[in-house]
C-alpha positions, 0 to 999 in steps of 0.5 A: 175919480177912483185914482184921486180917492186912492191917493187921498187914502195913501196920504192919510196912512203916511201921515198917521205912520209919521206921527206914530214914529215921531212920538215914539222917537220923542219917548225914547229920547226921554227915557234914555233908550235912544242915546244908550242910557239904561241897563240891560235890555233898555231897563233902568238899573234896579235899586237895591240894598246890600249887606256884608256877611259877618263872621261869628260863633253861632250856637246851635240851639234846639227849642221845645216846650217842656213840663216840670216833673219831680225826680221823685214823689212819694204817696205815703200810706200806713202799713197797718190798720190803726188809729192816728194819735198825732200828726207832727207836720203841716201841709206845705211844710218842707221836711228832711229825710227821717223826720217824724210825720205821723204816730199811730196807736201802738198799744197792741203792737207793743204788747205783741213785742213784749209777748214775743220777748217773753217767749224768747226768754222762756226758750233760751232758759230751756236751751240752757237747761238741756245744755247742762243736762247734756254735759252731765250725761256726757260725763256719765257716758265717759264712765260707762254709767249710762247708755249712748241712747240716753245721750243721743235723746238728750242731744235731740231735745237740745236741738229742738229747743234751739230751733224753737228759740230761733223761731221765737227770735224771728217772731220777736223781730216780726213783732218789732217790725210791726211795731215800727209801722206805728211811727211814720217818718219821711222817706225822703226830703221834700215838700209835704202835700195835702194831709188827708187825715187827722188825729183820731182818724182810722187808717189802713194800708189803702189810706193815703196820708199825704205825699212828699215831692222832691223839689230840689233838684228837679227835672224838665221833660220835653221832646225833640224830633228824631232828626235831632238825635244824632246831634244830641248823642254827639253833644252828650259824648263830648261833655255836659250839654247846657239847657236853659229854661225860660219862665214866661210868668217871671218876666222872662227869667232864665234858669240854667241846667244840663241834659240828664236823660235821653230815652232809649227809643224814638216814639214810632207814632210821633217821631219824637224822642223824650229828653230830660234836663236837671235843674238846681231849684233851691229858689223853687222857681220850677214847680211840678206840672209847670210848662216852660220853654227850653233851649238846648245848645248842642254845639257851636259853629265856630267862625261861621258866615252869617247873612240875613235870611231874607237875602236867600232865594230858593227856587227850582235851580237851588239856593242862592243869593245875588251879590253886587259886583264892582261893575254894578251888576248882579251876580248869582252865587250858589250857597247852602243854608247850614243853620237858621236862627231868628232873622239870620242864617249860617251859610256856606258858599261865599268868601265873606267879602261879597256885597249880598243884595237884600232888598230888590233881589226879586227883580234881578236876573244874572247880569242885571244893572243895580244901584244902591238905595240912597241913604235918606231912603234907607232911613225911611225903612229900607235896609241900610247898605253894608250893614250887619244881618239883623 
């Protein structure tokens, strides 16, 4: 009885093993493993899309947010205490250098000038009288009619009169300067700001009358990381460095300027350096205090090799791409990323005739079998084979 039961159990185990072998055999035949079809390790080829590297000149552009600032802005103050008699300008007006802006009450200053002029005339008459007396006394001294002491005394009186004349002439010039403070002219060309006084207003040196801001040309100030400093200095030594300002509120309008200033020190707290670019602003597109996006071209990479950035793989073993070889296998190629711009990157390490794999690279290993994506699938959203980098 025991032998019979053991025989039944052995028969059942053999039947189960045979069934498992049969189904595995059929599945292997269906996937092509049994007859040798498929890629390395029995896997099907990986579907990929490829692009060809492109040779082109690539400008190296640094981008930063900047603010518009005038080259100069003057806050106009009177230099004497007086009363406004007339305002010759209006708010927002563009004035030229030397243009009349304000007139102050000048009666007191004019009286002081007249007084100083009269004192000068009096002193000049005294000097002339002493000069005539000295000449006569010198003639008498030559004939021994008077003593030398009388001539010396008269010479001292003449010297004192001349010194007094010089002092009064200086006082006249000072009075004329004070009188000139009653007429205020534009110290520079620019746009007039808000006017804070009117005719009849009492003003003093602490009173702000208005401001004049130069708008053309104008500067844009921005900062760049200290890692950009060496490139900036090299570009500045090579010649003019072009800078572009992008106006977001003017439909993306671009204004062209040039690098004008690199600060003499890096800010140790933030690790950035201050930069200024100068723009012609005849159309007043740039306004003081306005924020703009700036782009600065420091150099151009000639005949650079460009591929899409999404083809590049970075891992612990380095930076590399996969290329599709003639035998439809993937090959790892070490590269170096030189400069990234938008969806593309300038790289070194390739000859330029490779077929760089873009889509499907995440499933690859060196030597993996690959096949190109079908054209109708590429039109549905996959990268087109043999295309240029985006």
